[in-house]
C-alpha positions as CSV (number, residue, x, y, z in Angstrom):
1,X,-4.0,7.5,16.3
2,X,-6.2,7.2,12.9
3,X,-7.6,4.1,11.4
4,X,-7.2,5.6,8.3
5,X,-3.4,5.8,8.3
6,X,-1.3,2.8,8.0
7,X,0.4,-0.5,6.5
8,X,-1.9,-2.4,4.1
9,X,-1.3,-5.4,1.6
10,X,-3.3,-6.0,-1.9
11,X,-3.2,-9.5,-2.9
12,X,-3.8,-10.0,-6.2
13,X,-4.1,-14.0,-7.0
14,X,-1.1,-15.5,-5.8
15,X,1.1,-12.2,-5.3
16,X,1.1,-9.2,-3.0
17,X,2.0,-5.9,-2.8
18,X,2.8,-4.0,0.6
19,X,2.1,-0.3,0.9
20,X,1.7,2.8,3.0
21,X,-1.1,5.3,3.0
22,X,-1.9,8.5,4.9
23,X,-5.8,7.9,3.4
24,X,-6.0,3.8,3.2
25,X,-9.9,3.9,2.0
26,X,-9.0,6.2,-0.6
27,X,-5.5,4.1,-1.6
28,X,-8.3,1.6,-1.6
29,X,-10.7,2.7,-3.8
30,X,-7.4,3.8,-5.9
31,X,-5.7,0.6,-6.5
32,X,-8.6,-1.4,-7.6
33,X,-9.3,1.6,-10.3
34,X,-5.9,1.1,-11.6
35,X,-6.6,-2.8,-11.5
36,X,-9.6,-2.4,-13.2
37,X,-8.3,0.2,-16.3
38,X,-5.3,-1.1,-15.9
39,X,-3.2,1.7,-15.2
40,X,-2.0,0.1,-12.2
41,X,2.6,1.6,-12.0
42,X,3.5,-2.0,-10.6
43,X,3.2,-4.4,-13.8
44,X,3.3,-7.4,-11.7
45,X,0.4,-6.7,-9.6
46,X,-1.3,-5.6,-13.1
47,X,-0.2,-9.0,-15.5
48,X,-2.3,-11.0,-12.0
49,X,-5.4,-8.6,-12.1
50,X,-5.4,-8.9,-15.5
51,X,-5.5,-13.2,-15.2
52,X,-7.4,-13.8,-11.9
53,X,-9.7,-10.5,-11.9
54,X,-8.9,-11.6,-8.2
55,X,-8.5,-7.8,-5.6
56,X,-8.5,-8.5,-1.6
57,X,-7.6,-5.0,0.7
58,X,-6.1,-6.3,4.0
59,X,-4.6,-3.1,6.7
60,X,-2.3,-4.9,8.4
61,X,-1.4,-1.8,11.0
62,X,-2.5,1.3,12.1
63,X,-0.2,4.2,13.0
64,X,0.0,8.0,13.3
65,X,1.7,9.3,9.6
66,X,5.3,9.9,11.6
67,X,5.1,6.3,11.7
68,X,4.0,5.3,8.3
69,X,7.6,4.7,6.5
70,X,9.0,3.0,9.6
71,X,6.6,0.9,10.0
72,X,6.5,0.2,6.4
73,X,9.9,-1.0,5.9
74,X,9.6,-3.4,8.7
75,X,6.9,-5.3,6.5
76,X,9.4,-4.8,3.4
77,X,11.6,-6.5,5.8
78,X,10.1,-9.3,6.4
79,X,8.2,-10.3,3.0
80,X,10.1,-8.7,0.2
81,X,12.5,-11.8,0.0
82,X,9.2,-13.7,-0.7
83,X,8.5,-15.1,-4.4
84,X,4.3,-13.9,-4.1
85,X,6.2,-10.2,-3.0
86,X,5.7,-8.1,-5.8
87,X,6.9,-4.7,-4.5
88,X,8.7,-3.1,-7.1
89,X,11.2,-1.8,-4.5
90,X,12.8,-3.1,-1.0
91,X,12.9,0.3,0.8
92,X,9.2,2.4,1.8
93,X,9.7,5.2,0.2
94,X,6.5,8.4,-0.3
95,X,5.4,9.5,-3.9
96,X,2.3,11.8,-1.2
97,X,2.9,13.9,1.3
98,X,0.9,14.1,3.7
99,X,-2.1,16.6,3.7
100,X,-1.4,20.0,5.8
101,X,-4.5,19.2,7.8
102,X,-1.7,16.5,9.4
103,X,0.7,18.9,9.8
104,X,-0.6,21.3,11.5
105,X,0.1,21.3,15.0
106,X,-2.5,20.5,17.8
107,X,-3.6,23.9,19.5
């Protein structure tokens, strides 16, 4: 298991977003950069950031890359209906695929 693959929470003001990544450290930087440059795809999170200028990133769980979507869905099932959750989708979907390095079988 690696510490850089798993589920994270971005908290901005009173709202939070649950996500997953095979590169949590990079995703943390990417979310903040998008918020700062006002280019974040989640309009709810962006609007809250524009008001509060606050940003907190927490790793909720780590796992193997093959388990990341199932684990993310578990968190979404638990938190999606909260009025503070600003995920736009109820279901875990992937915009990126794991790198080939992660897909290569061990020799």
